[in-house]
N, C-alpha and C positions, 0 to 999 in steps of 0.2 A: 478684223481686228487691229489689222499696222496697214499704213499704206505701202503702195508697191514702190513706191519710188528711189531710181536706183542711188540718189543722194545720200538716203539711209546706212545702206549697203558700206558706200563710201563713209561715211561719218564713224560707222563700227570699224573699220579696218584704222582708220585712221587714230582713232582714240586705242590701238590694239586689241580693240575687247574678239575682233575674229581677222582673221589670215585674209588675205589677198583670195590663197589657193579656194576657202572655205566660202566665200564669197561668189568666187565664180562657179565652183560647183551648185549653189541653191539657186544661181540664176539660171544653169540648164536644167536642174529637176522641176524651175518655174515654169519653165516654156511647156511640159508635161501633165502639169499638176493644175495649173492655172491659177496659183495661189499666188497672194502678195507678198515678194520679199520678207518682211516679216514675217510674215505666217509660217513662209518655207523656213527660216534660218529656224525659228520656235520647234517648229515639229520636227526637224533634221536632228533638233537636239544642239548646235552648235551654240544657241543663245539662249537662256532662262529669256523667259517677258518681261520677267522683272525688270530685269537692266537694260534694254533695248527700249521701254518705254520712257526709261531714267535719264539716256542718253537724249532719246527724244524731247522730251520734256528740257532740257538743258537746253538744247538747241534751239527751241520754239519758245522756249521764256513763258512755259506751261508749270505749274506746279503741279508734281507727283504727290501722291498723298496715301497713307494708307488709311481705310475706310474703318478698320476697327480700332483706330486710337481717336476719331473724330463722335463728338456724343451728338448723336441724331435726334431730333426732337420729332415727338409722336404727332404735332401737328402737318408738320413736312411731309411724312409718312399718308398720314388721312386728305393732305391738297392734292396729290399727285397721284393716280390712279394705276393699280396694277398691271393693267394690260398698257398703256404706255411704256410703263418701268420694262417689262417683259417684251413688249413686241421691239422694243429702238434699243435695247439692252443699255441702260444707264441709271445710275443711281441719284438719285434727291439729295446733297449733302444739308444744304440750309441754306436760308432766305436772307440778304442781305441788303438794305436801300433799297429795295423793290428789283432786284436782282437774282435768281435762280442758279446756286452752283450747282455741277452738275458731275458726278468722277463718269466719263469715260474709256474707254480702253482704245479706242484712235481717233487722236485728234485731226486731223485730215478730212474725214467723213462729212464736209461740211452739208452734205444733203440733206444727213439725218438731223445734222445738228437746227437747221432751218427748220424742217418738220416738228422738231420737241420744242421750236421758238413757238410757231403757228397753233401747236394745241395746248400749251401752258397758257397762253397769250400773255407772256414778257421775256424780258431780256433774260437772257442764260450767258452764265461765268464756265467754262470745261477748264475742271484740272484731269489727269490722267489718272489711271488704277487698273491693277491688273484686274481680268478679266474673273479669275477666280474667284478674286475679291469683290467684285462687284457682284456675282453670283451668291456667293455667300452670304452677302449683305443683302437681297432680295430675297431670302431663303429664312435670313432671321428676320426683318423687319415687315415682308407683304404675307409671309407663311412659304413651308412647303409645300412645293404643288401651284405656287401663286398662280404659274404661268399658263396650269394647263385648269384652274380655276376660272383666270379670266376669260380663257376659251369656250367653258362649259356655259358659263353667263354670258356670252354674246353668242352663240352657235344653238344651247336648247333651252332656247329661254322658257319652255313647255315645263320642263324638270321642276321649277319651283311652284308650278301647281299642284304636281303630283306630290310633292313635297308635305303636303297639310293634309297626311293622314288619310287621306280615302281609301278606303276598300274597295269600292266598286270598279278600280282601275287596274285589275293586274295585267293585262297584258299589255297595258303603256309602261308600266313597271318595269315587265321582263326585257322591253327595246331599251327603255332608259340604262341596264342595266348594262345593252350588248354597247353602251355609247362610249367611241375608244375614250372620249376625255375623263371620264369615268375611270376604265381600268388604267390608264395612264394611273390618274390621281395616288389610287389606293399603292400600285407599283411604287410612286415617288415615295408615299408615305413608310412604305416596309425597308426601301431600299436606303433610306438617309435612317431609318432604325437604324439597320445594321453595322451603315456604317461610322454612329455613333456611339457603338458598343451597348446598343442597348437591347435590355432582356426581356421588356417588357413594350406593348403599347396597346394603350389605354382608349376607345374612344365612348366619350362619354353625352349623351345628349339631354341639353337643359330645356328648360321653355322657349326662349330664343336666342339658342346657339347651342354649337356642338363643340364640345371640347375636346382636344387629342394629345396627349400625354406619353412622354415616353420615363421607364424607368432603366433611367442612367447609373451605376455603381447602389445601388438598392434606393436611390431616391428619385420620388420622381419629376419628372419638370417638363413644364408647359411646352409645347410644339407650335412656334410659330404658325397659325394656318388664316387665311383669306376670310374675311367676315362674313363672305356671300356661303360660308360653305354648308352653313346647316342648313340652307334649301335644297342641299342634294342629298342630308339624312337619308333616306328611304331607298335614293342609288347606291347609294356606298354601303349601308348593312344588309342588301340585296343581293349585290353584288360578291361582298364578302364569303354569307351565304350559297351562294352558286360557288365557288372556290373550294370551298370546304366539303359542298354537297351534302348541303343540310335545307333542312324543309324549308323554302321560302315562304309557305303561305300559314306557319306556324308561326303565332309571337308574342303569344300568349305563354308558354313555357319554353325553361331553359336548354340549350343545346348544344352539346359538346363537336368538334370537327378538326380535325387536321386538312393541311394544304403542304405540299412538296416546292420547295421553289430552288431556286440558283441562281444567285449573288456575287456578281465578280466572280464567279469561276467556283465558288464553294455550294456547298448544298445544304440548304438549310429544310430543317419542320417546323413549321410554326401551329402549335395547340389556340385552336379559338374557341373561345367559350362565349355564347350566348347569351342573356341574362335580359329579361324585360323589365324596363321602368318606367315611373310616373310619363317621363318625356319620348318613350321610344324604346326601343332596341340599344342596351350595352354590349359594347363587344371589348374581349378582351385577348390578348393575342403572346402567346408566348413564346419567345424563340429562340430555338435550340438548334443550336452548331454540328448539321451530323461528322465534321471535319474531328478527327480523336486526336484532338490534342488532351492527352495527360500530363497532370499533375503530379509528382512524384510526392512521396510523403515529407522529402525535404525540402519540396518548393509550397507548402502547404500553409505554413509558418508559426509551425510547429519548433519549440524551443530545444535542448539537446535533452532533457530528463524526458520531458515529454514522448520527441521522437524514439527515443530508447527502449520506454516504458511499452508503446504502441507495435513496435518492431518485436519485441517477448510477446506483446497480449496475439498477433496476430496468426503467430506459429504456435497456438495452443492447437492438441487435435479436435477439442470440442469445446462447446458455451456457445453465450451472447455477447455480443458487442454489440452494443446500445449507441446512436448519434443521433443526440437530441439537438431540438431547437426552432427555430420558427420557420414557416415558407420561405425559402431564398437565403436561407444563413450558408450551403452549402454543405449539408450534411449529403447530399448522392455523390459528389466531388469527393468528400471524402472517405465515402466506403470504396467507389471505383478507385483511388489511388490504392487503399489496403489489397483489393481483388488482385490490382496489378501487381503487387508486391510481392503477393504469393502463387498468381499463376503458372502453372510448370505444366509440364508433362503426365506429372503422377497423380495430379490431382484431378476429378471432377467438380467443376466449376460449372450452377445453376443457378440462374437470378430470376425471379418474377417482379418485375416494375409495371410503374405508371406514371408518365410514359417510361420507354426505353429512351435515355436521352445520349446515350455515344453506345457504341457500337465495341463491344470487348474482343479482339482477337480470342480463340481458344476459348471461349465460354458460353456456355448455353445459357440465350437468352429470352424471355417468354414475356408477353403483354399482355395486362388483366384485360379482359374484354367483360364485362358485368351484363351486358343485353344477352350474352351466350353462356351466363351464367360459369364465367371463368375470373374468380375471386381469387385476391390472394389464398385463402384458406383452402380453397378447391386445387388451384395450382399449387400448394405447399404439401399436398397429399399425393399429388399425381409423381412432383419431382422426388419423392423419398423413393418413389419405384425403380428411378435412375440409378441409382448406388452413389450417389453424390458425396463427394467428403468434405464440400462448403457451400451451402447455399446463404442469397441475400435475398431477403423477402423487402421491399419496397418500404413497406410502411405498418407498422401495427396497429390497425383501426378499431380491433373490436375483442373481444374475448375469444371465441376462436381462433381468429389468427394468432393470438396471442398463447393460447393455451398450446395451440399445434406447432410453434417455434420454440417453445421451451421443451416439451417433449421433444421433439428431433437433435434439441440439444443435448437433453439428458440420453440420447440410445447414441451417439459417438459422433454428432455430426459439431460442424462449427459454421452459427449464425448470424449474419450480419443483418440490422433491420436499422430504422428510426420510429423515433417517436415526438410526439411535439409536445415539450416540458420547456419552461422555461432555464430550470438549471440539470447540472446530472445529479442531483439526490431526489430532484423532482421526480424522475423519469421512477423511484421504486414507490413511489406511492401512487404512482399512474395504473402501475400494473397491479396493485392491490385495490385499487379501486373499481379497477377492470373487474375483477372477482379470482384475481390467479391467488393461491396459497404460497402465503412466505416461503414454507421450505422448499418450493419450486423455484421461485424466484432467488434465496440465498444460494440456490447449487448447482442452477443453471449462468448465471449472467456473470459472466466475467469481469467486464469492464463497461463504464457510461461516460460516454463524451457529448458533452455541452458544449458548445460552440456557435459566435457572428460573425460578420463580416464586416470588418472595420474599413474605411477610406484610405487610400496611402496619400500622403503630399505628395503635391504634384515637384517631378524633378528638376523642371524648368523654370517653376517659382519660387523654390523652395527659398527660403529667409527664416533664419534666427526672431521671436518675438520673447516677449515675457507677458506668462500669462496671467490674469488676474487673481487675485488671492483664494479668491471663494471659489474659482475652478477646482485649484489645487484642495482646497479642503475638503473637495468631494470622495478627496482620495488618501486622504487623511496622512497627507503630507506636511512636513516640519517645515515653518519657515527658515529655518538652515540650509535643511537641501533644496530648498526653493530656489534659493539665493544661487545655492554652488550648480546645480543643474542648467543645461541647457534646451530650451525648447523653439521647435521647427513648426513653422505652418506654409501654406501655401499662398504666395501674394495674388494669383490669381493672372490667369494667359491664356492666350489662344490656342493654347494646345490641351490644356481643361478646364475648354467653354467657362474660363473666370469663375471656377469654383474650387481653385486651390488644392484639387484633388484627381489623383487618375490611376484607376486602376485600384484591388482591394486586393486584399489578405485576410486571415483568417488566425481570431484568438481561440483558443481551448481549456475548455475545463474536464479535467479527465480522473473520471473518480476511479480507484481499483478496489474493486469488491475484495477485500480485506479478510483474514478470517473475523476481525474485532466488527466490521462493517455488517458481515452476513450472520452475524451475531444481533446484531443490532434490528435487521432486516424482520428475523423469523421474531424478535420481539413487537412487532410493529412497531418502532421506535419512527417517531414524525420527523420528517424531511429535514425541517432545519436543524433536529439535533443529529443528524446523522451526516448532515455538511460538516458540523462544526466538529466532530469527531475526525473526519476527512482531512480538513484543514492543518488541525492538530498531528495527523500522522502525514503531512506535507502537500496536498492538493493546493494546486494554484487553480484561484479562481478566474473565469474571465475577467472582472476589475483590476488584478493584481496582472495577469496576462497582458492584458493592454498595456496600464502602464511601463511595461516593460518594454512597449513597442512605441509606447512616448517618449521613454529614454534612453531608444535607441533609434531617435528621427525616424522613423518609421510613418507614425499620424500621430495625432493632433488629442490635448486632453478632452478637449469637448468632442470627438466624436467617440470616445472611448465611452465617454460619461452616454453619448445618445444610445447605443447599443447596447449595457451592461448595468446593472442594476445593481446600488452601493452594497456594499460590502459592511459589517460591523467591526472590521478589525483593523489595525495600521497596516497598511504593506511595509 
């Protein structure tokens, strides 16, 4: 990384960046470690690499740059192969007047610079950048695992042949999945996903490409991957199957499995789903942290009125609380927060889930296993024999489970569960459509919560802005209020990957099943009429809850519009 010239240390002392004692200590350590003096100073934490490089750049009259601030042309990336960039640890910036400008982290490694000139056959101009920035740029422009992929292309040319859907070479395929390069590449994809806060990894084959995407804060983003990745499609899929203990010979039917991994000293459960498609098998990896980080009800994003109502409802001795919303809307997190609030030595709490996403101390948790007929319904029957006070059913999927959950609530138990509906009142219609009698719904359901996750404005690049008037019309906002209000957005920075958002919070629509609502359920009133009645009784819709988050500077109007449907009344 840094030259071991003693003049570097003396220069740092002269500029009062380090002391003479720190330099002497580093020189003593250097004799044992055989590191360069600059590396030793950085490793010891005496000086940051960036400060060291800036000092060297000034003394050598070399430009120090931030790669993230430079617009990199795709033409440059295509001209310089990944194997050159990763082997010599440099990054091509731009070409001007026949000279290639590159970023390196060691300006005095003249031997490497001469080799780069010979390989690319043109003069170079060296700029300085930190090794972290260079590695991040390689990932961003050449793809995650570029170095490993380049090595796979060089060292394992036979893999390209095997990837052509040949069904008669199972022995070679078995050998290729044991290739350390294949294993390392998959490890890099998973590790990078965890470090970027991704909740899912999607690997999707197409005719002449293999696409990798991460889901971060609810949206999918393409992962820059080497163009040669599609040649290793077969090896990658088979390796994942082996890790998840799935049948590598079965390619016509969907398969599901699990992998447990440890990344940066934290344990993760990976849910693997394999789905056959026209051009091969798709892989979906759901990433679940086993680290017990629970959000309290206050941290979920509830306002004061909603929090007060939930606190009352979860303390009732019996009845059902339903949480609705699409997959990935945070329903399970809300249920865990409710259970965590009421968990005590006086209560017996049992859950049946698919999967068990977090381990809850003091709560008995059961994993659904359809292969041995341990379904939600069968598990619920067995749970009743253990004298529980509170039960959580991961999801109500069918009439049998719904009937059991409702009858459980009517016999003196508090039940938590989820449904897939668009809003709170839609859950009533869903239960009735399943075949549940209206009198059972009205007498058992205490509360229905609809929720969505919205992205939070990045605090590092937050700025005020004036949204388009057409956007605000979606909320029914009058022009006077629009002018007098302040609105915020994220400009985009390195912290948020230039999206303007960092993290998520929830918006809620809490339908308290009051006597008036119960009467409407008994009369099979349509869900839209039930919702209008609930609004007149104080229901705050998802759109209105989101609007309040906009006024608080938490999110943007566009984000609320993205996740919620339009209301038919003015907020």
